N, CA, C and O atoms as a printed pandas DataFrame, in Angstrom:
     atom_number atom_name residue_name chain_id  residue_number  x_coord  y_coord  z_coord
0              1         N          ASP        A               1   57.049   75.492  149.458
1              2        CA          ASP        A               1   58.636   75.722  149.566
2              3         C          ASP        A               1   59.038   74.249  149.544
3              4         O          ASP        A               1   60.255   74.132  149.405
4              5         N          ASP        A               2   58.422   73.156  149.633
5              6        CA          ASP        A               2   58.927   71.824  149.458
6              7         C          ASP        A               2   58.921   71.356  148.080
7              8         O          ASP        A               2   59.565   70.348  147.790
8              9         N          ILE        A               3   58.179   72.062  147.107
9             10        CA          ILE        A               3   58.039   71.549  145.881
10            11         C          ILE        A               3   59.348   71.837  145.029
11            12         O          ILE        A               3   59.660   70.969  144.214
12            13         N          ILE        A               4   60.024   72.799  145.118
13            14        CA          ILE        A               4   61.174   73.132  144.421
14            15         C          ILE        A               4   62.255   72.082  144.268
15            16         O          ILE        A               4   62.763   71.831  143.175
16            17         N          PRO        A               5   62.628   71.410  145.519
17            18        CA          PRO        A               5   63.555   70.120  145.144
18            19         C          PRO        A               5   62.785   69.107  144.643
19            20         O          PRO        A               5   63.432   68.323  143.949
20            21         N          ILE        A               6   61.651   68.865  144.758
21            22        CA          ILE        A               6   60.980   67.849  143.713
22            23         C          ILE        A               6   61.103   68.117  142.444
23            24         O          ILE        A               6   61.738   67.380  141.690
24            25         N          PHE        A               7   60.554   69.127  142.085
25            26        CA          PHE        A               7   60.651   69.579  140.701
26            27         C          PHE        A               7   62.064   69.674  140.192
27            28         O          PHE        A               7   62.255   69.483  138.990
28            29         N          GLU        A               8   63.076   69.950  140.991
29            30        CA          GLU        A               8   64.535   69.820  140.601
30            31         C          GLU        A               8   64.881   68.398  140.136
31            32         O          GLU        A               8   65.426   68.183  139.054
32            33         N          ARG        A               9   64.535   67.434  141.012
33            34        CA          ARG        A               9   64.738   66.101  140.759
34            35         C          ARG        A               9   63.988   65.539  139.245
35            36         O          ARG        A               9   64.533   64.689  138.541
36            37         N          PHE        A              10   63.041   65.992  139.003
37            38        CA          PHE        A              10   62.350   65.895  137.637
38            39         C          PHE        A              10   63.094   66.290  136.635
39            40         O          PHE        A              10   63.386   65.548  135.697
40            41         N          VAL        A              11   63.487   67.553  136.746
41            42        CA          VAL        A              11   64.087   68.338  135.606
42            43         C          VAL        A              11   65.495   67.664  135.548
43            44         O          VAL        A              11   65.962   67.625  134.409
44            45         N          LYS        A              12   66.207   67.169  136.453
45            46        CA          LYS        A              12   67.476   66.670  136.254
46            47         C          LYS        A              12   67.282   65.496  135.438
47            48         O          LYS        A              12   68.013   65.237  134.481
48            49         N          ALA        A              13   66.031   64.581  135.906
49            50        CA          ALA        A              13   65.897   63.473  135.129
50            51         C          ALA        A              13   65.376   63.631  133.626
51            52         O          ALA        A              13   65.102   62.637  132.953
52            53         N          GLY        A              14   65.260   64.880  133.157
53            54        CA          GLY        A              14   64.745   65.153  131.907
54            55         C          GLY        A              14   63.495   65.748  131.594
55            56         O          GLY        A              14   63.206   66.131  130.460
56            57         N          VAL        A              15   62.689   65.837  132.664
57            58        CA          VAL        A              15   61.422   66.143  132.439
58            59         C          VAL        A              15   61.319   67.768  132.110
59            60         O          VAL        A              15   61.950   68.519  132.853
60            61         N          ASN        A              16   60.585   68.306  131.075
61            62        CA          ASN        A              16   60.601   69.510  130.965
62            63         C          ASN        A              16   58.946   70.159  130.584
63            64         O          ASN        A              16   58.730   71.222  130.002
64            65         N          HIS        A              17   58.005   69.274  131.049
65            66        CA          HIS        A              17   56.711   69.649  131.065
66            67         C          HIS        A              17   55.978   69.185  132.348
67            68         O          HIS        A              17   56.169   68.089  132.874
68            69         N          PHE        A              18   55.216   70.024  132.747
69            70        CA          PHE        A              18   54.437   69.439  133.999
70            71         C          PHE        A              18   52.935   70.040  133.818
71            72         O          PHE        A              18   52.669   71.116  133.282
72            73         N          VAL        A              19   52.090   69.195  134.332
73            74        CA          VAL        A              19   50.654   69.454  134.465
74            75         C          VAL        A              19   50.601   69.754  135.986
75            76         O          VAL        A              19   50.951   68.843  136.736
76            77         N          ILE        A              20   50.213   70.902  136.506
77            78        CA          ILE        A              20   49.861   71.274  137.793
78            79         C          ILE        A              20   48.483   71.577  138.066
79            80         O          ILE        A              20   47.772   72.145  137.237
80            81         N          ARG        A              21   48.061   71.198  139.261
81            82        CA          ARG        A              21   46.574   71.319  139.709
82            83         C          ARG        A              21   46.639   71.752  141.094
83            84         O          ARG        A              21   47.355   71.278  141.976
84            85         N          PHE        A              22   45.683   72.851  141.195
85            86        CA          PHE        A              22   45.757   73.373  142.660
86            87         C          PHE        A              22   44.282   73.064  143.277
87            88         O          PHE        A              22   43.276   73.147  142.572
88            89         N          TRP        A              23   44.246   72.774  144.378
89            90        CA          TRP        A              23   42.745   72.521  145.000
90            91         C          TRP        A              23   43.075   72.924  146.580
91            92         O          TRP        A              23   44.142   73.184  147.137
92            93         N          GLY        A              24   41.832   72.870  147.020
93            94        CA          GLY        A              24   41.794   73.020  148.634
94            95         C          GLY        A              24   41.255   74.551  148.987
95            96         O          GLY        A              24   40.912   75.358  148.123
96            97         N          LYS        A              25   41.244   74.773  150.258
97            98        CA          LYS        A              25   40.729   76.016  150.695
98            99         C          LYS        A              25   41.471   77.041  150.320
99           100         O          LYS        A              25   40.916   78.072  149.939
100          101         N          ASN        A              26   42.749   76.944  150.358
101          102        CA          ASN        A              26   43.692   78.185  149.786
102          103         C          ASN        A              26   43.943   78.036  148.491
103          104         O          ASN        A              26   45.136   78.068  148.191
104          105         N          TYR        A              27   43.095   77.868  147.545
105          106        CA          TYR        A              27   43.218   77.424  146.126
106          107         C          TYR        A              27   44.286   78.849  145.351
107          108         O          TYR        A              27   45.378   78.686  144.807
108          109         N          PHE        A              28   43.644   80.001  145.510
109          110        CA          PHE        A              28   44.211   80.994  145.079
110          111         C          PHE        A              28   45.447   81.422  145.756
111          112         O          PHE        A              28   46.262   82.050  145.081
112          113         N          GLY        A              29   45.666   81.210  146.809
113          114        CA          GLY        A              29   46.784   81.335  147.812
114          115         C          GLY        A              29   48.008   80.542  147.375
115          116         O          GLY        A              29   49.158   80.975  147.455
116          117         N          SER        A              30   47.642   79.258  146.871
117          118        CA          SER        A              30   48.550   78.251  146.309
118          119         C          SER        A              30   49.049   78.768  144.849
119          120         O          SER        A              30   50.255   78.869  144.626
120          121         N          ILE        A              31   48.247   79.036  144.035
121          122        CA          ILE        A              31   48.473   79.607  142.851
122          123         C          ILE        A              31   49.504   80.815  142.958
123          124         O          ILE        A              31   50.583   80.771  142.366
124          125         N          ASP        A              32   49.122   81.884  143.734
125          126        CA          ASP        A              32   50.005   82.998  144.024
126          127         C          ASP        A              32   51.179   82.535  144.566
127          128         O          ASP        A              32   52.216   82.979  144.074
128          129         N          LYS        A              33   51.251   81.792  145.412
129          130        CA          LYS        A              33   52.772   81.134  145.852
130          131         C          LYS        A              33   53.550   80.507  144.778
131          132         O          LYS        A              33   54.754   80.764  144.759
132          133         N          PHE        A              34   53.039   79.681  143.827
133          134        CA          PHE        A              34   53.781   79.321  142.987
134          135         C          PHE        A              34   54.011   80.185  141.897
135          136         O          PHE        A              34   55.047   80.019  141.254
136          137         N          ALA        A              35   53.142   81.171  141.546
137          138        CA          ALA        A              35   53.567   82.257  140.580
138          139         C          ALA        A              35   54.628   82.981  140.984
139          140         O          ALA        A              35   55.467   83.311  140.145
140          141         N          THR        A              36   54.778   83.372  142.421
141          142        CA          THR        A              36   55.798   84.315  142.918
142          143         C          THR        A              36   57.070   83.751  143.432
143          144         O          THR        A              36   57.992   84.492  143.774
144          145         N          HIS        A              37   57.150   82.339  143.500
145          146        CA          HIS        A              37   58.105   81.716  144.119
146          147         C          HIS        A              37   58.693   80.354  143.339
147          148         O          HIS        A              37   59.890   80.068  143.354
148          149         N          VAL        A              38   57.871   79.710  142.788
149          150        CA          VAL        A              38   58.534   78.312  141.950
150          151         C          VAL        A              38   58.705   78.810  140.550
151          152         O          VAL        A              38   59.700   78.411  139.945
152          153         N          ILE        A              39   57.964   79.540  140.011
153          154        CA          ILE        A              39   58.069   80.064  138.506
154          155         C          ILE        A              39   59.394   81.011  138.460
155          156         O          ILE        A              39   60.250   80.858  137.589
156          157         N          PRO        A              40   59.482   81.945  139.418
157          158        CA          PRO        A              40   60.719   82.625  139.104
158          159         C          PRO        A              40   61.915   81.946  139.570
159          160         O          PRO        A              40   62.956   82.356  139.055
160          161         N          TYR        A              41   62.018   81.042  140.386
161          162        CA          TYR        A              41   63.182   80.154  140.592
162          163         C          TYR        A              41   63.688   79.417  139.412
163          164         O          TYR        A              41   64.864   79.330  139.057
164          165         N          PHE        A              42   62.545   78.850  138.800
165          166        CA          PHE        A              42   63.062   78.033  137.529
166          167         C          PHE        A              42   63.503   79.045  136.276
167          168         O          PHE        A              42   64.415   78.780  135.492
168          169         N          LYS        A              43   62.844   80.022  136.240
169          170        CA          LYS        A              43   63.205   81.085  135.134
170          171         C          LYS        A              43   64.701   81.488  135.382
171          172         O          LYS        A              43   65.495   81.704  134.466
172          173         N          GLU        A              44   65.009   81.569  136.760
173          174        CA          GLU        A              44   66.344   82.110  137.006
174          175         C          GLU        A              44   67.386   81.052  136.578
175          176         O          GLU        A              44   68.391   81.353  135.933
176          177         N          GLN        A              45   67.048   79.624  137.031
177          178        CA          GLN        A              45   67.878   78.488  136.629
178          179         C          GLN        A              45   68.187   78.495  135.137
179          180         O          GLN        A              45   69.305   78.146  134.758
180          181         N          ASN        A              46   67.265   78.869  134.291
181          182        CA          ASN        A              46   67.570   78.703  132.829
182          183         C          ASN        A              46   68.005   79.887  131.981
183          184         O          ASN        A              46   67.848   80.033  130.769
184          185         N          LYS        A              47   68.684   80.846  133.009
185          186        CA          LYS        A              47   69.369   81.971  132.298
186          187         C          LYS        A              47   70.683   81.589  131.820
187          188         O          LYS        A              47   71.380   82.402  131.213
């Protein structure tokens, strides 16, 4: 949940490519959250 505002600041600064790495105990859970929350949020912003 905290990552969207951070990404928004980078996007406003002109960044359009990100390298994202996931690690830790909840590796697949983190990927799932990113795929279901962050990616759709930014897809909606680009419409």
